[in-house]
N, C-alpha and C positions, 0 to 999 in steps of 0.2 A: 767382217763383224757387223752384226745387226743391231745390237742393243747392249746397254749396261743394266744389270739387274742387281738389286741390293736388298739385304735384310738388315734392319737397324734396331737398336734398343734405345739408345739415348740420342741418336741423331748423327753421330760421327760418320757412319758408313754412308748415310744419305748425303751429308755435306760433301764427302769425297766423290760420290757418284755424280753429283751435280757439277763439281769442278771438272771431273774427268769428261763429262758430257760436253761441257763448254769447250774444252781443249780438243776433243776428238770429232765433235759434230754428231756423235751418236746420241740417241735418246736414252735417258735414264728412267727406269721404272722400279718401283718397289716390287717385291716378289708377288704381292697380291695383285697389283696393277698388271704385271706381266702376264698373269694367267689369261687375261682377255685381250692383251695387246701385242704379245710376242708369240709368234707361232712356235709350236713344239719343234724341236730339232734345230732351232736357230742358233747361230754362233754368237756367244755372248761373253762379256767380261762380268764376272760375279764378284760382288763385294759383300762381306758379312762381318759381323762382330765376333770377337774371340771370347770363348768361355771354356775354361779348362783345356786350353791349347787346341780347341776345335773351332772351326769356322761355322757358326750357326747358319743353317739353311743351305749349306753348300751341297750336301748329299741330295736333298730334295731338288735343288736346281739342276744337278747333274742328271737326274732321272728324266727331266723334261727338255733340257737344252744341251747344246754342245758347248761346254765351257772351254774357252780358249785361254783364259787367265783368271787367277783368283787373287783378290786383294783382301787380306785379313786385317781388320781394324781392332786394335787393342790398346792397352795402357803402356806397353813398353816401346822403346825407341823404334823408329822406322828401320826396317832391314834386319831385325833381330828375330831369333827363334824360328826361322823358316823351316828348318829340318824337322823339328819337333812338331810344329803345326802341320806340315805336309804329311807326316806319318799318322798323326792322330785323326786328321780329317780325311785321310786316304786320297790326297790329291796326287794324280799320276805324275811320274817324273817328267814327262814331256809337256806338262802344263805349268807355265810359269806361275810362281807364287810370290806375291809381294806382301810384306807386312808394313802397315801404316800406323803410326801412333795417333790415337784419337783423343778425344776429350774425356775427362773423368769427373763425374759428379754423381755420387751415390743417390742424391735426391731425384735425379732424372730416371733412375732405373724403376722398373715396374714389378709389382708382385713379389714372387719368390726370389727373383734375382736381386731385388733391393735388400731383402732380409739377409740373404746369403752374403752379399758383398758387404753389408754393414758389419756382420759378424767377422768376416775376413779382415776388413780394415782394422777393427779393434784388435784382433789377434796379431796381425802383422805389425801394426804400429807399436804395440806393446813390446813385441820381440825385438824389432829393429831399434826402437827408442832406447832399450836397455843394453843394446850391444855397444861395447866401448869403441870398437873399430869397425867401420862399415866400408864396403866397397863403394865406388862411384855409382854403380847400378843400384845398390841398396839405398844410398842417399837419395837418388832420383825417385825411387819407388816410394820411400817414406814421405818425401815432399809432395808427391802427387796424392798420396792417400790422405795426408793431413790437410792439404789445402786445395785439392782438386787441380785440374789443369785444362787449359784450352790449347790443344796441340794439333788441331786440324789445320794444316798449312799446305798451300799449293806446292811448295818446294818438296814436300814429302812424296809427291806423285812423279818426281823426276824419272825414276827407273821405269815406272809403268808407262809413261809417255815415250821414253826411248824405245822400249819394247814395242809399243803400239806402232810407232813410226817405222820400225824395222820390219814389221809384218804386213804393212800396207803396200 
């Protein structure tokens, strides 16, 4: 592997990319930086943020680089929704896909995404708040949407690092 490339909106994917770089010795580059610093066709680990069960920037990165693993950063717990995300992002079965829980703060989002998520937060918190019995997952989602969350943690990279060591 030659590099770690990431696309971020609020900074969580960048934080994970830098942690992963520290642990692996690979250099981490934003997708923009990679255009001039990482040769086309290079083997990379790609990290991107999740929107509507799709990993942003992954398809564009796959056109230029050989993606060996994908790390999808979103609001939900690490290790969840991998099959749905794999399908919607078109990640091939032979490419490992890891989901990582990131931070959530609507105020850090930009432009259209901020407006869209603000509306979604209002709608979901109203629905979940009115629900008399919620699942654990629903309670966690409600908590994150109401109060935000700082969930980028080195331990969330455990599976990624185990995979990386196994292919070296």
